[in-house]
C-alpha positions, 0 to 999 in steps of 0.5 A: 758820419757813414755814406748816406744812402741817397749820396751812395747812388752817385759819385762825388767830386772831391779834391785831396782834403776831402779823401780824408773825410770819404775813408773816415766815413768807410773805416765808421763801418768797416774796421781796417782789417776787412778792406782791401784796397783794389788798385788798378793800374799799369807800370807801363803807362804814366798815367796808369800807373796811379793804381800800382803806386797807390797800392805801393804806398797804401804798404808803406803807411802800413795797411796789410789788405793791397792788391796792385802795388809796382812790383805786382801790378793788378791791370786788365791781363789779371784783373778778375784773378786778382779779384778772386783773390781777395777773400771772401766777406772783404770789403774792397775799395777800387782804386783807378786812374780816369780821364776828365773834363779839364775842370776836373783834372787832379780832382778824385771821383768817389763812390759808394757802388763799384769802380768800372776800370777801364771804361777811357780806353774802351775795354769791357773789364767787369766792375769792381768794388764796394767803395771806388775811387778814381782819379782824374789825372788827365784831360779827356779826348779823342786819343784816350790811350796816348793821353794816358800814355803822356799823361805827367808822371809828376801828377801822378805820383802826387795824387797816388800820394795823396789818396794813400795818406788820405786813407791813413789819416781816414783809418787812423793808420800810425804809420 
């Protein structure tokens, strides 16, 4: 079932099981060869490593169009360049870590709209993506940069694995 127009204008909070449906909805409209995953973040901060960890896991599942991996992160310094490298006509699914309220820790926010990267740390980067997925890796507080630096790596690794596995199931990848 395609994402309904009224739902496309709002973010949906979901657990890992709900991600499969999110990706299945995208796959019903866009073949996997027309989709690029833009996984935003850096491996120099545990909380912000979600993007490159997810990108690397997506490659392991057989996705071919992935920008932002552990060997080649897509971060604040090269985001604009990475966006420009995506072939025209590709549907972009932007993936990033975020901070949120305690009750949302470990959940995901999805939308059929762009993601605004680095919002929690006060940077102004361009919005990106036709679809977006933000993983709530830690609790928002007065020092967001410090929070991302000290986010438990295990939580981030588990969430990255959940995203990649859900994408593989949603797009019916064999790997």
